[in-house]
Each structure stands twice: as C-alpha cells, then as structure tokens.
C-alpha positions in Angstrom: 25.0 190.9 45.3 23.8 189.9 41.8 23.8 192.3 38.7 20.1 192.9 38.9 20.5 194.2 42.6 23.7 196.3 41.7 21.8 198.0 38.7 18.9 198.7 41.3 21.0 200.3 43.8 22.9 202.1 41.1 19.7 203.5 39.8 18.5 204.3 43.3 21.9 206.2 44.1 21.8 208.2 40.7 18.3 209.1 41.5 19.1 210.4 45.0 22.2 212.2 43.7 20.1 213.9 41.0 17.5 215.0 43.6 20.0 216.5 46.1 21.4 218.2 43.0 18.2 219.8 42.2 17.0 220.6 45.7 18.9 223.9 45.9 16.4 226.7 45.7 18.7 229.5 45.9 22.2 229.5 44.2 24.7 232.4 45.4 27.8 233.3 43.6 30.8 234.2 45.5 33.5 236.5 43.8 37.0 237.2 44.9 40.2 237.9 43.6 42.7 235.4 45.3 44.1 232.2 44.1 41.6 229.0 44.9 44.7 227.7 46.8 45.0 230.8 49.1 43.8 230.6 52.7 41.5 232.9 51.8 39.4 230.3 49.9 40.4 227.3 51.8 40.2 228.6 55.2 37.7 231.3 54.9 35.1 230.9 51.9 35.0 227.2 51.5 34.2 226.1 55.1 31.6 229.0 55.0 29.8 227.7 51.8 30.0 224.2 53.2 28.3 225.1 56.3 25.9 227.2 54.8 24.6 224.5 52.5 24.4 222.1 55.3 22.4 224.3 57.4 20.0 224.9 54.7 19.6 221.4 54.1 20.8 221.8 50.6 18.2 224.5 49.6 21.3 227.1 49.3 23.9 226.4 46.9 27.1 228.3 46.8 29.3 228.8 43.9 32.7 230.1 44.1 34.4 232.3 41.3 38.1 232.9 42.5 41.0 234.8 40.8 38.3 237.5 39.2 37.0 234.7 37.0 33.7 236.3 36.7 35.5 239.4 35.3 36.7 242.8 36.0 39.5 243.8 38.2 39.9 243.6 42.0 39.0 247.3 42.7 35.6 246.7 40.9 34.3 244.0 43.4 32.8 246.2 45.9 30.7 247.9 42.8 30.0 244.3 41.7 28.2 243.3 44.9 26.6 246.4 45.5 25.1 246.4 42.0 24.3 242.8 41.9 26.7 241.5 39.3 27.9 239.4 41.9 25.7 238.0 45.1 28.7 238.2 47.5 32.5 239.0 47.3 35.3 239.1 49.4 37.4 242.1 48.9 39.4 245.0 50.6 37.6 248.1 51.4 40.9 249.8 50.9 40.7 249.0 47.4 38.2 251.8 47.1 39.9 254.7 49.0 37.6 257.1 50.9 34.6 254.8 50.8 35.1 253.1 54.1 36.5 256.1 56.3 35.5 254.5 59.6 36.7 251.0 59.1 40.4 252.3 58.5 40.9 252.9 62.2 41.4 249.1 62.6 44.0 249.0 59.8 46.4 251.5 61.8 49.3 250.0 63.6 48.5 251.6 66.9 45.1 249.8 66.8 45.9 246.7 65.4 48.7 245.1 67.7 49.2 241.6 65.7 46.5 239.6 66.7 43.8 238.9 64.0 41.3 237.3 66.5 41.5 240.5 69.0 41.2 243.0 66.2 38.2 240.9 64.6 36.7 240.9 68.1 37.0 244.5 68.3 35.3 245.0 65.1 32.4 242.8 66.0 31.9 244.5 69.3 32.1 248.1 67.9 30.6 247.5 64.5 27.9 250.1 65.3 30.5 252.7 65.0 31.4 251.7 61.2 27.9 250.3 60.0 27.3 253.5 58.1 30.4 252.2 55.6 28.4 249.1 54.5 24.8 250.7 54.2 24.8 249.8 50.5 25.6 246.0 51.1 24.7 243.5 53.5 27.9 242.8 55.5 28.1 239.1 56.3 32.0 239.4 58.1 34.1 242.4 58.2 37.7 241.0 59.4 41.2 241.3 59.2 44.5 239.2 58.7 47.5 238.8 60.9 49.0 241.9 60.0 51.4 243.3 57.2 55.0 242.5 57.6 57.5 244.2 55.1 59.3 242.3 52.4 62.3 243.4 50.1 63.4 242.3 47.1 67.1 242.8 47.6 67.7 245.7 50.0 68.6 245.0 53.7 67.1 247.1 56.1 68.2 247.9 59.6 66.6 250.9 60.7 63.6 252.7 59.6 65.5 255.4 57.9 67.1 252.5 55.2 63.4 252.4 53.9 63.6 256.0 52.9 63.1 256.3 48.9 61.9 252.7 48.4 59.1 252.0 46.2 56.7 249.7 48.5 53.5 248.5 47.5 50.7 249.4 50.2 47.2 247.7 50.1 45.4 250.7 51.3 45.8 254.5 52.3 46.2 253.6 55.7 49.5 251.8 54.6 50.5 254.5 52.3 50.4 257.0 55.2 52.6 254.8 57.2 55.2 254.5 54.4 55.2 258.2 53.7 55.9 258.9 57.5 58.8 256.6 56.8 60.1 258.5 53.9 59.3 255.6 51.4 57.1 255.9 48.2 53.9 254.1 48.5 52.7 252.3 45.5 48.8 251.0 45.4 48.4 247.8 43.8 46.1 244.8 44.3 47.8 241.4 45.7 47.6 239.8 42.3 49.6 242.3 40.6 52.7 241.7 43.2 54.4 238.8 41.3 54.9 240.7 38.2 55.8 244.0 39.8 58.4 242.3 42.3 60.0 240.5 39.4 60.4 243.3 37.1 61.8 245.5 39.8 58.7 248.1 39.4 58.7 248.1 43.3 61.4 247.6 46.0 59.3 245.8 48.3 55.8 245.3 49.6 53.6 245.2 52.8 51.8 242.0 52.9 51.3 239.2 55.5 53.1 235.9 55.2 50.0 233.7 54.7 49.9 234.9 50.9 53.5 234.0 50.4 53.1 230.3 49.1 50.2 230.9 46.3 52.0 233.8 45.0 55.6 232.5 45.6 56.7 235.6 47.2 59.3 233.8 48.9 61.1 233.6 45.6 60.7 237.2 44.6 61.8 238.9 48.0 64.9 238.0 49.8 64.2 239.8 53.4 61.3 240.1 55.7 60.9 242.4 58.7 58.4 242.7 61.5 58.1 245.3 64.2 59.5 244.8 67.9 58.0 241.7 69.4 56.9 240.5 66.3 54.3 243.3 65.8 52.9 243.9 62.5 52.9 247.3 60.5 49.2 247.5 60.7 46.5 245.3 58.8 43.9 245.2 56.3 40.4 245.1 56.6 38.4 242.8 54.8 34.8 242.7 53.5 32.8 239.6 52.8 29.5 241.1 51.9 26.3 240.4 50.0 24.3 242.4 47.7 21.4 243.8 49.8 18.6 243.0 47.4 19.6 239.3 47.0 19.6 239.0 50.9 16.1 240.9 51.3 14.8 238.4 48.4 15.6 235.2 50.6 12.7 233.7 52.6 12.9 234.4 56.3 14.4 230.8 57.1 17.3 231.2 54.7 18.1 234.7 55.9 18.3 233.1 59.2 20.8 230.4 57.8 23.1 233.5 56.6 22.5 235.3 59.8 23.8 232.3 61.7 26.8 232.1 59.7 27.7 235.7 59.8 29.2 238.4 62.6 30.7 237.7 65.8 30.9 234.0 66.3 32.4 233.5 63.1 34.9 236.4 63.5 36.4 234.8 66.2 36.7 231.3 64.3 38.3 233.4 61.3 40.8 234.9 63.8 41.9 231.6 65.0 42.0 230.4 61.4 44.1 233.3 59.9 46.6 232.9 62.9 47.0 229.3 62.1 47.6 230.0 58.3 50.5 232.3 58.6 52.8 229.7 60.6 53.7 227.5 57.6 53.7 230.1 55.4 56.3 232.0 57.5 58.5 229.0 57.0 58.7 229.8 53.6 61.0 232.6 54.5 64.3 230.9 55.1 66.8 233.3 54.0 67.0 234.9 56.2 64.1 234.4 58.8 61.9 237.4 59.5 63.9 240.4 61.5 62.6 242.8 63.8 62.7 246.2 62.3 62.8 248.9 65.2 
C-alpha cells in the first residue's frame, strides 16, 4: 500500500471513529462507591454498560464513575439518583436505614442460605412484594452478593460466645440485629471506610463477603475468617442498581426497551453466577488460616 492509500485509509478510519463517537444520543452516568478494580465494576457494571451500548447501536453511551468520583459519600447515593444528580447508581439500600423495609427480609440469614443466584431469583419472583420500596426510582436490578462471612483482626473465635463485646462492622441494620443477638457491638460504616477502621483498631472485625478482599486488601488487615455450618453465610446485603425515574421516562420508547431488556430476572440469574464465580479467587486470599466454621 503506497503512502497516498495509507493516508486515505487513515482519514476514513478517523472519520468512522469520529462518527461512532458522535452517534450517541443519550449519555448516562453511573455512580458508585467501590473501586474500579472490584467485581462490582468489572463483573457487574462494565459488562452491563457494554451490552446496553451495543444493543442501542451506540445511541446510548454509559460513563462510569467509581469510588464516589462524582462527589458525596456512599449513603448519599440513593438521594443522588432520586434527585437526578446521577442518572444511575449502584448502592446498598441498607445505607439509608428504614427507607427499604420490605427488601430487608432477603438479607436475613434464615432467608438467604448462601446462594446469590437463588436469592436473586427469589427477589425477582417476588418483586411485587417489595416494589413500593423503589417507587421513587426506576429499578434496573435488585440483587444480593454471596453473603457475609465474619473476619476478625486478631481474635480467634471458636464459638458465638467469643464474639461478645467485639466491635464489628455491619453493612445494614439487619446485620446489626444479628450482631446484637450475639452480644457484639455493631458499628455501621460503608465499605470504603473499612481499611482505615481495621488498621487503626477502631473495630475488631467486620461482616463482608470474600469478593471484596482483593481490592481493599482486607486479607492483610484481618487474621481470621469464619463462615457458618456447611459454609453458610451470616446473611447478605441487598444492592440496588437503579435509574432516575425522570431520566428513564425521557428516553424514546426504543431506548427504554434497551434498558428494560437489560434489567430484571434474566440479568439477576446471570449476576448470581458471576458473584459466585468472583468469590472463589478472593477466598484464596485468606491463607492464614482458611475460613473456619462458626457454629
């Protein structure tokens, strides 16, 4: 290929790239509080964004803002999407206690039995029972993670009685109820605050799933990890991936369908598989010792 042809091809390629870049009719912002390296972004949000962009033939562009990079604190995310500060957010309803009372049932250890896929499907099949919790936003996906294990900084636990008096972080009030029943002192805080709280000894341990160990290096800050009998978990957390209602309603019908086709039950099942898959390598971070059963 001579230089003239190469230049011509380069001009056409640049023109096509520019056309594609300019083709988006709608740009949607997604705001969340987790690291861009965490499974939330790499396993959940990024694949969803790429699918929506592809299904819309480039008419929808998704811009992701991790680690609260649009400003504010994690407990403010629900208000941000409700009020239109962000178009879409991923957050925990548990960060705004009492606003989502119906959804809390799926966080309870007696309801969540350790399978993210099963609990996600149960949420979808019974969504009408909790729909009023989300009347002020447009829910795209309500889901859970694989469930919380107990991780302690230095104290080895052999029975539930050993937890008495420990200050343990909880993501929600349902977790706090369980810790109080154990005789522990629940401390509510968003996940990003955990590394500092653990390193400074503000708390003695935490309830979190294994999948967030690598991005937050929690395996370096805690010594022991515990699950329930038969590797069951101590409840779970409900998560909300939701869109501002006015923003959704402003979309043309065919673009609303793109969002709808990438929402709800089918996606929930896929996410259950993905969460289950993401916890295994994270659990291997805990090498001293392996997770033990807490009866």
